[in-house]
N, C-alpha and C positions, 0 to 999 in steps of 0.2 A: 504493500500500500504506500509505503514511504517513497519507494523508487517510482511508482506510478505517479505520485504527486509531483515529484521533481520533473519528470518528463512532461507532464501537463503544464507546469509552470514555464518550462523552457518554450513549449509550443505557443503558449499565450503571449510570452514576451516577444517571440518572433512575429506573431500576428499583429501585435501592437506596433512594432517597428514598421512592418509593411504598410499598416494603416497610416502611419505618420508620413511615409513617402507618398502614399496616395493622396494625402491631404496637402502635399506640396510643402511640408514643413522643412524639408531638406534645402529649400531655396529661400527660406525666411531669413532676412538680413540679421535680425536680432539673435536668432538661434545660431546662425553661422558665426556671429561674433562671439557668443558664449562657447561654442565648440572650439574656436581658435584659442580662447583663453584657457580652456581645459587642456588643449594640446600643449601649450606652454608649461602648464603645471605638471603634466605627465613627463615632458622632457626634462624638467627641473628635477623631478623625483628620480628619473632614470639615471641622470648624470650623478646625482648624490649617491645612488647605489653603486655606480661604477667607481667613483673616485674616493668614496668614504666607506660605505657599508661593507663592500666586498673585500676591503683591505684591512678591516679590523680583525685582529687576532685575539684568541683567548689569552688571558694573563697567565703567566707561568707561576708555578708554586713559589719560586724565589721572589718574584715581584710582589705576590700577595703577602708573603712573610715579611718583606721589607716594609710594606705599608703598615702591617699590623704592629711591627716593632715601633714604628714612629707613633702610632696611635697610643702607645703606652705613655706618651708625654703630651701634655697640653701646653700650648704657648699663649702667653698674653703679650700682645704686641701693638704698636702704633705704626702708622705710616703717613708719608706725605706723597701724594700722587700728582704728577705734573705731565705735560705733554711732550716736552723735549729733553733730550739727554743733556744739552747745554745747561738748562735751568736746573736739572737734577744734580749735575756735577757741582754747580755753584752753591746749591743748598747744602750738599754733602760737605763741601769744603768749609762753609760757614759753621756747620755743626762741629766739624773737627776743630775749629777755632774757638769753640765754646758757646755758640749761639744756642738759644733755647728752642728745643724741638717743638714744644706745644705752640709757641708763638709763630714759628715758621710754618707749621701746619695750618694754623688759622689764616695766615697771610697768603700762602701759595697753593695749598692742596685743592685739587678740583673734586675731591670726594666730599660732597656736601653733607653726606650722612654722618660724618664724624669730624670734619675739620675744626668745628668749634669746640670739640672735646679733645683737642690736641692730636687728632688722628687716631684715637683709641678704637681698636677693633675688638676688644674683649678677648676671650679665650677661643682658641680653635685648635684643631688637630689635623692629622694627615687627611687629604682629599677634601678638606673644607675650602681650600684656596686653590687658585690656578697654580699649575706645577712650578713655574719659575719662582713665584712668590713663596710657595711652600718650601722649596729647596733652600732659598736664601734664609728664610726664617729659622729653619732647623740647623743651618750652618752657623748662625750668629749666636754668640753667648749672651746670657742675660746681662742687661745694662749696656750692651754694645749696639752700634748702629751699622747696618749693612751698607756696602757700596750700592749705588743705584742699580736696580734690576728692572729689566723690561718685560712687560706682559702685554696682552692684547689691549689692555686698558690704558697703557702709558708707561711712565717711568716711576718706580716706587723707591723711596728711601725708607727702610724698615728699622724701627727701634724695638728690640726685644726687651720687654719689661721683666718677665719672669717665665720660668719653665717649671711645671709642677706635674707630679704623677697623675695619670688618668685612672682614678680608682673605680670608675664605673664601667670600664671597658669589658664587654662580654668575652667569653672564651673564644679562642681561635676558631674552633669548629663552627661556632655560631656566626662568626663574622666573615668566614672565608668566602662564601658565595656573594655576600653583600659587597665585599671589597672587590671581588672579580668583576661584578657588574659595574661598579663605579669606575674601575680602571678602563673598562671597555667604553664607557660613556666619555671619559676624559680623552681617550684616544680618538673617538669619533669627532669630538670638538676640535682637537688638535689638527687632525687631517683636514677637516672642513675649513678651518681658519687658514691653514697653509695654502690650500687650493684657492680660496678667495683672494688671499694676498698675491698669489702668482697671477691671477686674472687681472687684478687691479694694476699690477706692475706692467703686464703685457698690454693692457688697454691704453697706457700712456695718457692718463688724465692731465689736462692743463686747465687750471681754473682762472676765471675772470673775476678779479677782486672787486672791480667796479660794480659788476652785476650782483655779487654777493652782498656788498654793502647796501644796494637797493633793496634786496630781499630782507635783510636784517631791519632796515628802516621800516618797511611795510609791515613786517610781522610785529614790530613794536606798536604799530598803529592799529593792528588788527582788532576788530570788534568781536569779542566772545559773547555769543548769545546764551540762551538757556540750554538745558540738557540736550534737546534735539535740534537746536538751531545750527545752521551751517555758518562757519566763520566768514567774515566779510573782509576780503583782501582787495585793497584799492590800487591795483597796478594799472598804470596807463598803458595804452596800446603799444607805445614805443618800448616801455619797460618789459612788456610780455615777450617782445621779440628779442630781447637781449640774451646773449649766450652766457649761460652760467659756466659751461665747460665744453671743451672739445676733447674727443677721445677716438680710439681706433675705429669705432663703429659709427661715428657721426658727431652730433652736437646735442647738448641738453640746454634748453631755454628756460627762462622763468615761467613761461606758459606750461612747459612740461612739468615743472615742479608744482605749480599751482594745481594743475589737473590731478596729479598723483595725490596731493594732500587732500583734495576734496573727496577723493574716493575712500578715504579712511573713515570708518563709521564714527559719528560724533563722539561717542563714549570713549573711543580709543585715540582721538586726536590729541597730540601733545599740546600743552599750553605753552606755546613758544614765546620767548621773550628776546 
């Protein structure tokens, strides 16, 4: 009976598809547009499988044990996050000369979640932070400050406040599978980010600062309505034609950016400033 139902469902699906063709829906412009969007999405997912999913390997026993050993220690640390290596190096040098870490975090860090608390991150352990940050934190002694370390978020200067035993860590047999899954997830993120970075580099983006300043100005003037209201951006016709960037595949205009922004559901639109 179950097999019969499956065959009937397949037959009914086929009949519905043939009826859609009979109704001329395969020539409907709006439907064709949606099919094209679905095509892009499927290509995107196929590419992700090829360059990320299929390259993710299972974590080895040694890798899992190394993480578990790290988990036996919790770290209390602070950090200062900036965009450039030059600024990170200058802040690090100032700290070596006796500058106050909390004050420099408040002044320079772009991590708004903790900059006013001296960059305090609280306690964390292995796999809680991105890999380069975690490695630097575990390699730094309590009371010491790391040299600048780069992650996908920018450049960090890390101050380790203290290291304490993790007395609530479950046994290895309980944690083993969880650690293995987290390591696979971390590797997926790493592979995806590396691939995106290579695409950006190959695309050879060149930005137009004048157009970017126009966008910043208009976003500052943008009217935010109620919960379901669309934002009002008052770009002039000439501004809309301005090129924000040129790259390997063509150009991106202010019109392109505005169109993309308006497609974001109102509840998910960032409150840009």
